[in-house]
C-alpha positions as CSV (number, residue, x, y, z in Angstrom):
1,M,126.1,152.2,129.2
2,K,124.4,154.8,131.7
3,R,126.6,156.3,134.1
4,T,126.2,155.5,137.9
5,N,123.5,157.3,139.3
6,L,124.4,159.3,142.5
7,L,121.3,158.4,144.0
8,F,121.1,154.8,143.8
9,L,124.3,154.7,145.3
10,L,123.1,156.9,148.5
11,G,120.2,154.5,148.4
12,L,122.6,151.4,148.9
13,T,124.3,153.0,152.1
14,P,121.3,152.6,154.3
15,I,121.1,148.8,153.1
16,G,124.8,148.3,154.3
17,F,124.1,150.3,157.6
18,G,121.4,148.0,158.5
19,V,123.6,145.1,157.7
20,G,126.4,146.3,159.4
21,F,124.6,147.4,162.3
22,G,122.6,144.1,162.7
23,I,125.3,141.9,162.8
24,D,127.2,143.9,165.4
25,W,124.3,144.0,167.7
26,A,123.8,140.2,167.1
27,L,127.4,139.2,167.9
28,V,127.3,141.7,171.3
29,S,123.7,140.5,172.2
30,R,125.3,136.8,172.3
31,G,128.2,137.9,174.3
32,G,130.9,138.3,171.3
33,T,132.6,141.6,171.2
34,A,132.2,144.0,168.3
35,I,133.5,144.1,165.1
36,P,136.7,146.4,164.5
37,V,137.5,147.3,160.7
38,P,141.0,145.8,159.9
39,W,143.3,148.4,158.8
40,T,144.3,145.9,156.0
41,L,141.0,146.3,154.5
42,S,141.1,150.0,154.6
43,V,144.4,150.1,152.6
44,S,143.1,147.5,150.1
45,L,139.9,149.5,149.3
46,V,142.4,152.5,148.4
47,L,144.8,150.7,146.5
48,M,141.9,148.9,144.9
49,G,140.3,152.6,143.7
50,V,144.1,153.9,142.7
51,A,144.2,150.6,140.4
52,V,140.6,151.4,138.8
53,V,141.7,154.8,138.2
54,A,145.0,153.8,136.3
55,L,142.9,151.4,134.3
56,G,140.3,154.1,133.6
57,A,143.5,156.4,132.4
58,R,144.7,153.7,130.0
59,V,141.1,154.0,128.6
60,R,141.1,157.8,128.5
61,A,144.7,157.5,126.9
62,A,143.6,155.3,124.3
63,V,140.3,157.5,123.2
64,K,142.7,160.4,122.5
65,P,142.8,160.9,118.6
66,V,146.3,159.9,118.3
67,T,147.4,157.4,115.7
68,G,148.9,154.1,117.4
69,R,146.8,154.1,120.3
70,R,144.3,151.4,120.6
71,I,142.4,149.6,122.9
72,D,140.3,146.7,122.8
73,P,136.5,147.6,123.3
74,I,136.0,144.3,125.4
75,A,138.7,145.3,127.8
76,A,137.2,149.4,127.8
77,V,133.7,147.9,128.6
78,T,135.1,145.7,131.2
79,I,137.0,148.5,133.0
80,V,133.8,150.5,133.1
81,Q,132.0,147.8,134.7
82,L,134.6,147.2,136.9
83,A,134.4,150.9,138.1
84,K,130.6,150.8,138.2
85,A,131.1,147.7,140.7
86,S,133.4,149.1,142.6
87,A,131.4,151.9,143.4
88,V,128.2,150.0,144.2
89,G,130.8,147.7,146.5
90,G,132.0,151.0,147.8
91,A,128.8,152.2,148.8
92,L,127.7,149.2,150.6
93,L,131.0,149.2,152.4
94,C,130.5,152.7,153.6
95,G,127.2,151.8,154.7
96,A,128.1,148.9,156.7
97,T,131.4,150.4,158.3
98,T,129.3,153.4,159.3
99,G,126.7,151.2,160.8
100,L,129.8,149.3,162.6
101,L,130.6,153.0,163.8
102,A,127.0,153.8,165.0
103,F,126.8,150.6,166.9
104,V,130.3,151.1,168.7
105,A,129.9,154.7,169.4
106,T,126.8,154.3,171.2
107,R,128.1,151.6,173.5
108,P,128.8,152.8,177.2
109,V,131.8,151.1,177.0
110,V,133.9,151.6,173.7
111,V,137.4,149.7,173.4
112,D,140.0,152.3,172.3
113,T,141.2,150.8,169.1
114,V,137.9,150.2,167.3
115,I,136.6,153.8,166.5
116,P,139.4,154.8,164.7
117,S,139.7,151.3,162.6
118,N,136.0,152.0,162.0
119,I,136.1,155.4,160.9
120,G,139.5,154.5,158.8
121,G,137.2,151.9,157.1
122,V,134.3,154.6,156.1
123,V,136.9,157.1,154.7
124,A,138.5,154.4,152.8
125,A,135.3,153.4,151.4
126,L,134.3,156.7,150.4
127,I,137.7,157.1,148.7
128,L,136.9,153.9,146.7
129,V,133.3,155.3,145.3
130,V,135.1,158.8,144.8
131,L,137.9,157.1,142.6
132,A,135.6,154.5,140.8
133,L,133.3,157.5,139.9
134,V,136.4,159.5,138.6
135,A,137.5,156.3,136.7
136,E,133.9,155.8,135.3
137,S,134.0,159.2,133.7
138,M,137.4,158.8,132.4
139,C,136.0,156.0,130.3
140,V,133.4,158.3,128.3
141,L,133.7,158.1,124.6
142,P,133.8,161.4,122.6
143,P,130.7,162.5,120.5
144,Q,131.0,161.4,117.2
145,D,129.5,163.2,114.0
146,P,126.8,161.6,111.9
147,D,128.8,160.9,109.3
148,G,130.9,158.7,111.9
149,E,133.8,160.8,112.2
150,P,135.1,161.5,115.7
151,A,134.4,165.0,116.7
């Protein structure tokens, strides 16, 4: 399995930006209010990143050549897939919350509570991406000799 490409994640953020900006624009143009990112979403994103790193640490501890430590290979692959999905979702959410923030910041009248919560959403999404990439790097297997013995 290949590592997540950073250019791919950077390519996803403009898509999220367009979606976030477009949704906010559509809501405000119909007389609604701009979307503030809830603080609970920001906290949940950070906690999800911490959980993914904890699972990645579990795989890293099982990979070390110490007798008695084993991990199910299917569980290890599932953890890597979770880390990849978290990175992709975090990149999309980072773009979307940046789009929400950009739309709100360009309005002539801005509610005081919207901008800090949107900045919190951007920061939390970035933290999720970074923690997911760290967890993915923790799940890398050590190279093996041609004889099949671990290095």
